[in-house]
N, C-alpha and C positions, 0 to 999 in steps of 0.2 A: 486422426482425430477424426476432418475431415471428409473420411473416404469410408465411415463406418456407420451405420444411420445408426445402428443404438445412439449411439457417442451425441449424431447428428440430434437426434428425440431430446435425450437425457438434457443437453445444451437449451434447446429450446422448454424447456417445461423448467432448467433453475434460472431464465431470464424470465421467466410469466409468472416463474414467486417473486423474483425481482418486483417485477413488476404491479404484482396486487398488492406490496406491501408498502408501496410510494404510492401508491393511488387511494387506501385505504381508509378510509373514513372511523372508523373503530380500532379498538388496541385488539379483539378479538381478530379482526382479520387482515391487519398486518399478523400478528402472530401465525398466523396457518400461511398468509405469505411466503415471512423465516419457512413455515416443515414442508414445508414446496422446495424452496430452494435448498433447503439442505438435503432432501433423502434424492433430488438431482442431483447434491453434486458428489454424490460419496460411490456411486459409479462409474462417473468419470474419474476418480481419486486414481479406483485399482487399476494397475496393467501388471499384464499377467507376465512379463519378462522384467520386473522388480519384488524381488521377492517384500521390499518395504514399503512398497505401499502399500501393502494386505493391514499393519500393522499401526501406518499411517488411517490409512479409513479411518480403522477401531480407534485411535486413538483420537478424531477429529468427530468422528457420530457418540463416542460418551460426552466430550466438552460441550457439545453441543444441544448436544439429547440431557444434561444438567439447565444451560444459560437455560432454554424453553420451556422447561421442566416449574423452574424460578419465576420465568418472566410469564408463565401461566398465572400460577400462583400471584405474585405482583398483581395481574391484571384486575383476576377476580378481588383479589383483598380490597385494591382503589376503587372499582366499582360498588362493596358492600359500603365502601366508607364514604364513598360522593356520590352515596343513592339511585346504584345502578347505572346511572348517567355515565361509562364508559366511551363516548365521544372523546376528539384528541381534541382538547383543547389544554390551558394553563392547569397546572395540578396543581393542588392544595394540601396534600397528606405527602409529607418528608419524609416517610420510610419509603413506602409505597412506591413513591417517586425514587426514589435513593437508588430501591430495590433494582425495578422498573433498568432503568441508566448501569446498572454495573452489570445486568443479563446482557444489555445491549453492547457493555461497550467488551462484556470476554467474547462473544460472538465476532468483533469484529477483530480482537489481539490485544487491545491497548494494556499498559499494563497498568496495575501489576494483576493483569490478570494476563498474560502471556505466554504462561509456563509451556502450551499445548503450540503454541507457535512457530517458530523454530524448527521442533521437533516434526514436524510435522507438516516445513515444509521440506526436510531435507530429505523425505521422505517418498515425494511425488516426483512426477516431471518438471520443465517448465515452463511446458503449456497450464500443467494446471498449478503450479504455481503465479504466472500471472494472472490468473480465473483468481484464487485465495486474495491475493493483493491488491486488485483492484475491483470487480462484479462483486466478490462478498462483503466488501466494504458496503457495498453498498445503502443497500436496505437499515442495517444497522444505522451508519448517522444520519442519515436521512430522518431515522424513528426516535435519535439520539436531539436530533437538533428542534424540536416539537414538543422534549420534555429536558432544558437545558436548565440544570444547576448551578450558579457560581461557581460556587465556596469550592462544590463537588467538583466540579474539573477542573479547575486548579490546579485541582492531587492529582488530579488523571494525567494532565497537560505537565505537571513538572517529574510524575514516575518516569511518561510515556520518552520526553526526552535523554532524563537519568539513562535508564534504560535501555533504550534502542542505541548510546551510543556507546556508554561502555558496554555492553555484552558483547560488540558485535571486535574489540581492539582485538581480544585472543585466537578467535574465529580464524581455521584452513580454507573450512568450507565454502563455494560464496551462495547458495543459498541460506547457508547459517545469516550470509554479510548480508543478504536482502532483504531476509526475515526481520536482522535489528534496524537495518535501516528501512523497511516500513512499517516500525514500533518508532522510529525521530519522526519521521516525516506523520504518521496519527495524532503524538501530540499537536504538531504548528497548526493540522486539521485542521484539531479541536481549538483551537486557538482563536484560526481563521472564521472559524464556526459562532465565536461571542460577540464578532463583530458586526458579520450579515453573511447571510446565507447566497449571497452569491459568490464571495469573496471565498469562503471554503469548497461550492462547486468549481470554481477556477479552479485555484491551488489540486484539489482532487483532479481534474481533468490531462492541468499540468504532469503533474507523478503518475497516472497513467499512459500516458504521451510515454512517458524520457522512461517509464520503467517497458516499454514495449520494447522499444527503440534496443536495449539493452536484452531481453531474455528471450531475443530474436537473433539476434549474435549467438548467446550462449545456447540455448537449444538447436541453435545448425550446427553449429561444429559441436555439442554434443560435450560442453565444458564445465565440473563439478567442482574443483578446486581453482585455488589459487594458483599452485607451482602451474598446474596449465595449461594457463594464461601467458608465460613470460617466453616461450616462443614459436605458440604455435603461429603466430599469425605472422612470423617474421618473412613468411617469402608474403608477404600481402601489406604492404603497411598501412595505406589508403582505410584494411578494414582494424587495423592495429590502432589506426591516429583516431578511425569514429566509435572504438568498441569505448577505450578508456579518455575522451572527450564527453562520452555520454555519461558514464562513469564522474567525472567530473560536473557533468551540469546534474546528474540528482546529487548529491552531493554540497549544491547550490553554491558555487564556486562563481564567480562574477568573469568576466561577461558573460557565460552562456544559458539560456532560455529555468532555467532552470531557481537560476537566483529571481528571474522574474514576481512571484509568487509570496518570494521569502522576500525582499523586498516593500512590496505591496503590502503583507501581517505587519512592518517592523512599523512600514509608518502612520498605519493604525494605531498600533500598541504605544506611537509614542504621540500622538492627537488625544488616547484617553489613557497617558500618564500610569499606563503598567510597564514603568522604566525598569523595577527590578527582577521584573519575568522577566524582561526582553533581555537583557541581560544575562542571567541564568541560559534561554535556549539559544539563543548565537552564540555565547563562550560554548556547550556543550555542542553542537550542532559540527561548529571547529571540530571538534573530535569527535564526528562523524565522516569532517572529509577526511582526516589525518589519514584514514583505516582505508581510505580509496586512497586519495596521493600511495600510499603506501604502496601499494601494484600498483600504481602508474608509475611511478621512481622506477620502482625493481623491471618493470617489463620495457620501457623505454632506453631508462638509460641502464642500466648491467646486461639486459641479453636483446638486444639488438643489433641486428645489422644490416648492412646498403645490398641488394639486387641490382644487374646490370640492367634486367628486364624484368615487365612484370604483367603479368594473364589478367588482364583488365575483364578476360569473357565472365571470368566464374564468381567475378562480384552480385550482388545480389541486390540487385536495387532497390527491394522493396526496403531494405536494411538500412542503405546508405541516403535514399530520402526523409530518415526517423530520426537519422545521425546527423543529416543537413539539418533538418529543423530546427532540431537538441544546443546545436553549435551558430548556427547565428541568429536564431528565430525572437532574441535578443534584441540583435541588429534590427530586424528587421524592423520590430514592433516600433524602435525607438525611432528609424529613418520613418516609418509610415504616420506615425505620430507630432514628429518634425513637420511633414509634406503637409496630412489637414488641419 
């Protein structure tokens, strides 16, 4: 991708569309940025060596085009109801607000609007998966934070946590596992959005960092199914350890870095007496952690052997740096907090 000038051009326009959306002071400007972002991502998805990528690009385009058309309809109806004042402010009309929120949730892949997300994830490359899981969620989530409806958002949080946890249980494709994990994390993101803008941005950055550390490994070794992970890294225990500890960190297992943003959200939820929602979220997130543990348990204990020597020259330093941050990030932050 980095050696292809057209791919670089489309990636720049994709980032430009996101920046237009988040810096816009009107809903029409935000809609325009979303359209630029959509039309830039379609050429990035298509891969001539992958027959499924065209189908995935078509599914993505049709879903996003439907969401964009309903979003435009919601914006226009809101403008008509509020005397053509369409600046980003607190919304008065519940129907238009719910319509706009629903389309933005459809664009970000939150449950129950997630029907397209796992299928599209399975049909594209790992690097496009990373873009879809991180960069493509930025603009819709920031627009959702402008127009939060608490009652509607609670329903979306519960459904995202539920479907994200149960949907990944019977999957053998790692891309679908990462897709349902993303839906689960989206529930935590929306919950963080209720309390603070800085909180959900921090959670999103941690999620993007952990996803990058895992997907770089998957992409480098072209791993797409769970059974490929069992014996692939037996000749390099460090890479195997880095991959599976990063998976556990993404699942939110203490004492790894992925637990830190969840820990902060749990604290805010306790302080605001959202105890029932907290118990529900923690319980079903443990199910997400279970299907990570299932992969790690099989790879570490049932399909493992030791070599008398190890070739360290082939280890990708960037992957190890991300994995090191994932594993020891919480320890480092705790020590720095204790010192300062």
